C-alpha positions as CSV (number, residue, x, y, z in Angstrom):
1,M,13.9,-16.9,12.1
2,R,13.9,-20.1,14.1
3,L,13.7,-22.6,11.2
4,E,15.9,-20.8,8.7
5,G,17.2,-23.3,6.1
6,K,15.2,-26.2,7.4
7,I,13.1,-28.5,5.2
8,A,9.8,-29.7,6.6
9,I,6.9,-32.0,5.6
10,I,3.5,-31.4,7.3
11,T,0.8,-34.0,6.6
12,G,-2.8,-33.0,6.6
13,A,-1.7,-29.5,5.9
14,G,-4.5,-28.5,3.5
15,S,-6.6,-27.1,6.4
16,G,-6.9,-26.5,10.1
17,M,-3.9,-27.1,12.3
18,G,-1.8,-28.4,9.5
19,R,-2.3,-25.3,7.4
20,A,-1.4,-23.1,10.4
21,I,1.7,-25.1,11.1
22,A,2.8,-25.0,7.4
23,K,2.3,-21.2,7.2
24,R,4.1,-20.6,10.5
25,Y,7.1,-22.8,9.5
26,A,7.4,-20.9,6.3
27,A,7.3,-17.6,8.1
28,E,10.1,-18.9,10.3
29,G,12.3,-19.7,7.3
30,A,11.5,-23.3,6.5
31,K,11.0,-24.7,3.1
32,V,7.7,-26.6,3.4
33,V,6.1,-29.6,1.7
34,V,2.3,-29.1,2.2
35,A,1.1,-32.7,2.1
36,D,-2.6,-33.7,2.1
37,I,-5.0,-36.2,0.5
38,N,-6.8,-33.2,-0.9
39,Q,-4.6,-32.0,-3.7
40,A,-6.5,-28.8,-4.3
41,A,-6.4,-27.8,-0.6
42,A,-2.6,-28.5,-0.4
43,A,-2.0,-26.5,-3.5
44,A,-4.0,-23.6,-2.1
45,V,-1.9,-23.5,1.1
46,A,1.3,-23.8,-0.9
47,A,0.2,-20.8,-3.0
48,E,-0.6,-18.8,0.2
49,I,2.9,-19.4,1.4
50,G,4.4,-18.4,-1.9
51,G,2.3,-15.3,-1.9
52,D,3.7,-14.4,1.5
53,G,7.2,-14.8,0.2
54,G,7.9,-18.3,1.5
55,E,8.9,-21.5,-0.2
56,A,6.4,-24.4,-0.4
57,T,5.3,-27.2,-2.7
58,A,2.1,-29.3,-2.5
59,F,2.1,-33.1,-2.5
60,Q,-1.0,-35.3,-2.6
61,V,-0.6,-38.3,-0.3
62,D,-2.7,-40.9,1.4
63,V,-0.7,-41.6,4.5
64,R,-2.0,-45.2,4.6
65,N,-0.1,-46.0,1.4
66,Q,3.6,-46.7,2.1
67,E,4.6,-46.1,-1.5
68,Q,2.9,-42.7,-1.6
69,V,4.6,-41.8,1.7
70,K,8.0,-42.7,0.3
71,A,7.3,-40.7,-2.8
72,M,6.4,-37.7,-0.6
73,V,9.8,-37.9,1.2
74,A,11.6,-38.3,-2.1
75,A,9.8,-35.3,-3.5
76,A,11.0,-33.2,-0.5
77,V,14.5,-34.3,-1.2
78,A,14.3,-33.7,-4.9
79,R,12.8,-30.2,-4.5
80,F,14.6,-28.9,-1.5
81,G,17.7,-31.1,-1.0
82,G,16.8,-33.0,2.2
83,L,14.5,-33.3,5.2
84,D,14.9,-31.9,8.7
85,I,11.3,-31.9,10.1
86,L,8.2,-34.1,9.9
87,V,4.9,-33.1,11.4
88,T,2.4,-36.0,11.4
89,N,-0.8,-34.0,11.5
90,A,-3.0,-36.0,9.2
91,G,-5.8,-37.6,11.3
92,V,-9.5,-38.5,11.4
93,G,-12.1,-39.1,14.0
94,R,-15.6,-40.5,14.4
95,I,-18.0,-40.1,17.3
96,V,-19.3,-43.7,17.8
97,P,-20.8,-45.2,21.0
98,F,-18.8,-48.0,22.5
99,L,-21.4,-50.7,21.7
100,D,-21.8,-49.5,18.2
101,T,-18.1,-49.3,17.2
102,T,-17.5,-51.4,14.2
103,E,-14.4,-53.0,12.7
104,A,-14.6,-50.4,9.9
105,D,-14.7,-47.5,12.4
106,W,-11.7,-49.0,14.3
107,D,-9.6,-49.7,11.1
108,Y,-10.4,-46.3,9.6
109,M,-9.1,-44.3,12.6
110,F,-6.1,-46.6,13.4
111,D,-5.1,-46.9,9.8
112,I,-4.8,-43.1,9.3
113,N,-4.0,-41.9,12.9
114,C,-1.5,-44.7,13.8
115,K,-0.4,-46.7,10.8
116,G,-0.1,-43.6,8.7
117,L,2.0,-42.0,11.4
118,L,4.3,-45.1,11.4
119,W,4.8,-45.1,7.6
120,C,5.5,-41.3,7.5
121,S,7.9,-41.5,10.4
122,Q,9.8,-44.5,9.1
123,A,10.3,-42.8,5.7
124,A,11.3,-39.5,7.2
125,A,13.6,-41.0,9.8
126,A,15.4,-43.1,7.2
127,Q,16.1,-40.0,5.2
128,M,17.3,-38.1,8.3
129,I,19.6,-41.0,9.3
130,D,21.1,-41.1,5.9
131,Q,21.8,-37.3,6.0
132,G,23.5,-37.7,9.4
133,R,22.4,-34.3,10.8
134,G,19.6,-35.3,13.1
135,G,16.1,-34.0,12.8
136,K,12.7,-33.4,14.5
137,I,9.5,-35.3,14.3
138,V,6.4,-33.8,15.8
139,N,3.3,-36.0,16.2
140,I,-0.2,-34.4,16.7
141,A,-2.0,-36.4,19.4
142,S,-5.0,-35.1,21.3
143,Q,-6.4,-34.5,24.8
144,A,-8.6,-37.5,23.8
145,G,-5.4,-39.6,24.0
146,R,-5.1,-38.7,27.7
147,R,-8.5,-40.1,28.8
148,G,-11.4,-42.3,27.7
149,E,-14.8,-41.0,26.5
150,A,-17.9,-43.1,26.2
151,L,-18.7,-41.9,22.7
152,V,-15.2,-41.7,21.4
153,L,-13.5,-45.0,22.3
154,A,-11.7,-45.8,19.0
155,Y,-10.6,-42.2,18.5
156,C,-9.3,-41.9,22.1
157,A,-7.5,-45.2,21.7
158,S,-5.9,-44.1,18.5
159,K,-4.6,-40.9,20.0
160,A,-3.3,-42.8,23.1
161,C,-1.5,-44.9,20.6
162,V,0.1,-41.8,19.0
163,I,1.4,-40.8,22.5
164,S,2.8,-44.3,23.0
165,M,4.4,-44.4,19.5
166,T,6.0,-41.0,20.2
167,Q,7.7,-42.4,23.3
168,S,8.9,-45.6,21.5
169,M,10.1,-43.7,18.4
170,A,12.0,-41.2,20.5
171,L,13.9,-43.9,22.2
172,A,14.6,-45.7,18.9
173,L,15.8,-42.5,17.2
174,A,17.7,-40.8,20.0
175,P,21.1,-42.4,18.9
176,H,20.6,-40.6,15.6
177,K,19.9,-37.2,17.2
178,I,16.4,-37.2,16.0
179,N,14.0,-35.7,18.6
180,V,10.4,-37.1,18.6
181,N,7.8,-35.2,20.5
182,G,4.0,-34.8,20.4
183,I,1.4,-32.1,20.9
184,A,-2.0,-32.9,22.5
185,P,-4.4,-30.1,21.5
186,G,-7.9,-29.7,23.0
187,V,-11.0,-28.1,21.4
188,V,-9.6,-26.5,18.3
189,D,-11.6,-24.1,16.1
190,T,-11.2,-26.1,12.8
191,P,-13.6,-27.8,10.3
192,F,-12.9,-31.0,12.1
193,W,-14.5,-29.8,15.3
194,E,-17.6,-28.6,13.4
195,Q,-18.0,-32.2,12.3
196,V,-17.5,-33.4,15.9
197,D,-20.1,-31.0,17.1
198,Q,-22.6,-32.3,14.5
199,Q,-21.9,-36.0,15.5
200,F,-22.2,-35.3,19.2
201,A,-25.4,-33.3,18.7
202,K,-27.0,-36.2,16.7
203,L,-26.1,-38.8,19.4
204,T,-27.0,-36.8,22.4
205,G,-30.1,-35.1,21.2
206,L,-28.7,-31.6,21.6
207,E,-29.0,-28.8,19.2
208,P,-26.1,-28.4,16.8
209,G,-23.6,-26.0,18.3
210,E,-24.4,-26.9,21.9
211,P,-21.8,-29.7,22.3
212,K,-19.1,-27.3,21.1
213,R,-20.4,-24.5,23.3
214,R,-20.3,-26.8,26.4
215,A,-16.8,-28.0,25.5
216,V,-15.5,-24.5,25.2
217,A,-17.2,-23.5,28.4
218,S,-15.1,-26.1,30.3
219,I,-11.8,-24.6,29.1
220,P,-10.0,-22.8,32.0
221,L,-8.5,-20.2,29.8
222,G,-12.0,-19.3,28.7
223,R,-11.8,-19.5,24.9
224,I,-11.6,-22.0,22.1
225,E,-8.2,-23.0,20.9
226,Q,-7.0,-21.6,17.6
227,P,-4.8,-23.5,15.0
228,D,-2.1,-20.9,15.6
229,D,-2.0,-21.9,19.3
230,V,-0.8,-25.4,18.1
231,A,1.5,-23.9,15.5
232,G,3.4,-22.0,18.2
233,A,4.2,-25.2,20.0
234,A,5.0,-27.0,16.7
235,V,7.6,-24.3,15.9
236,F,9.2,-24.7,19.3
237,L,9.4,-28.5,19.0
238,A,11.0,-28.2,15.5
239,S,13.5,-25.6,16.5
240,S,16.9,-25.8,18.2
241,E,15.2,-24.5,21.4
242,S,13.9,-28.0,22.0
243,D,17.2,-29.9,21.3
244,Y,17.2,-31.4,24.8
245,I,13.5,-32.5,24.7
246,T,12.4,-35.8,23.4
247,Q,9.7,-38.5,24.2
248,Q,7.3,-35.8,25.5
249,T,3.7,-35.0,24.5
250,I,2.9,-31.4,25.4
251,N,-0.7,-30.5,26.3
252,V,-1.8,-27.4,24.3
253,D,-5.4,-27.2,25.4
254,G,-6.0,-24.1,27.5
255,G,-5.6,-26.1,30.7
256,N,-8.5,-28.4,29.8
257,W,-6.7,-31.6,30.9
258,P,-4.0,-31.8,33.6
259,G,-2.3,-35.0,32.8
């Protein structure tokens, strides 16, 4: 098992990609803090992991709140004895045309996708530095961070910010042997993409389901991405196999975007 004995926090782990990563980490031997703003969802995932023979605990957190984030890290240390891996998966998105984007839209996405990432990474890195044994931080970006889209300006910008923050954090933490990398998924079969489909349909006049169908049709590998596709890359970036990789954001999108 590639993560045997490691202690991991995954934010936004109550569903979708976060759930898949949490379950895969536990299967690979990690002790997992399933963190989510939805306590019931986090508890359900932790129970699933326990039912499969793994070790997990649920923690309710709003990543915008520094005190809650610090409490999350403290809970990991109290329960499992330390922290080796952080996955900043918590994220939100809204489909809003450029001219209609409001300050509230902008702040909502940047506060969770970027500020929340910063608070989580600072708290986790401080603990890893104190331990003196290095660590791994994996940030979940998006193919939207690689390009602009007319109806997704703020979300694209926030995910481009995640990629940039990954680079800066990697350089800052390299002296402490903490690797920082990102994953840029594409069209993932999660509840989030169901919401995206509905929002795109409303704005473009298409039938619900058609925006998602067109997005999937454009994927070179010919199928929609599954959460487990992201989990595989997340295991690699958290394991010793990636010890000489840092400052990178890996596209895991079926070939949908070349950059």
